[in-house]
N, C-alpha and C positions, 0 to 999 in steps of 0.2 A: 171501252178503251177510246172510242170516238170522243166522248164526253171529256175524258182526261186531255185530249189534244185541244179541244175547244177550250177547256179552261186554261190551259198552258198558253194558248194564243191570245186569250183576253187578258191574263196576267201580264204577259210580255208586253201587249198593247198599252196597259196602263202603265208600266213601267217607262215605256219610252215617252208616252204623254207627259207623265209626271216630270221627267227629265227635262222636257222641253218647256214646261210651263214656267220654270224659273227664267230660263232664257228668254221667253216671250216677255215676261215681266221686266226683265233688264232692257229688252229692246224698247219696251213702250216707255220705260223711264227715262231711257236716253232720247227719246223724241222730245221730252219736255226740257231738256237741257239747252242752254244756248250754244250756238255753233260757231266756229271761226269763220272768217270769210276766205280762208284759203281754198283755191280750186282742188276737187277730187281727181285722182288719177286712175282710180279703179275702173275697170271695164264692165263691171257687171251691170244687169239692167236698171237697178235701182241706184247707181252710183250718181246719175244726174238729178235725182230727186232728194234734195235735201230738204230739212224742215222748211226752208226759206221758200223753196220751190212749190211745196205742198201748200203755203200760205196764199199762194195766188189762187184765188177761188177759182176752181175749174169749171164751173158751170155744169156740174153734174146733173143728169136729168134721168126720169124714168125711161124715156125713149132710148137713151144710149144703154142704160143698163139692160132692157129687153134684147137690144142688138147682140148682146155677149152671149154666145152659145157654148154649149160643152164642146170640149175638143179644140177650141180656138188656142192659138200660141199666145205667148205674153204681147208679142209684137202687134198681133191683130188687135188684142184688147186695147193696147195703148193708142192705136189708130182710131179705135172708135172713141175713147174717152178723150183723146187729144192731148194727153200728158202722161208722163211716167208715174208709176205709182211707188208708194215707200213700202220697201220690204219690211215685214213685221214678223216673219217666222221662216224658218228654213231647216229642214231636216232630211237626212237620207243622202243618197246620191244615185246618178244614172236614172234608169227608168222608175226607181223607187223614191226619186227626191220629191219632196213636198215643200212648196213655197208658197207663202201667203203675201199678198200685196194690198195696200189700203191706198183709196184716193178720197181725200177730204174735200168737202164743199163748204158753203155756207150754212149757218144755223144748225150745225151738228150733223149735217147730211154726209154720208159716205157710201162707198162703194168697197166691199171686201171681195177679193178673188182668190181662190186657192187653186193653184196647179199643181198637178201630180204628173211626173214625167214629162215636164214642159207642155202639158195640155191642161186647159182649163177644166177643173173638176167640180167646182163648187162656186156659188157666187151669193152674196148678201148684200142688202142695202138698207139705209135707214133715211127717212125723211124725204126722198126723191119725189119729185111732182112731173 
């Protein structure tokens, strides 16, 4: 019976992730599209991070990445990195809400942070020195 519950949980997880994969692809495709110069009025954390603001090379470093710890809030991470991240995925709500933000640097450098319930849950980087 326990194996049946485990199988059901894994199947449900795959369905949820599969549904969000298309949304993630849509979000990444939108980031390649030109944007208008009109100001945004949204109050979400990523509202101030248009592709134009992520084009400002943020000076991402391995030192900044290493300062980011599990349990930190989005604001604490922004304070360390020095700029807002671009939200690339969001799913769920309340304490089950999962959001991913990406900070792009020079020469294909990036920091990717996932928050679960508004706390840093995982982090990834590429090319930082």
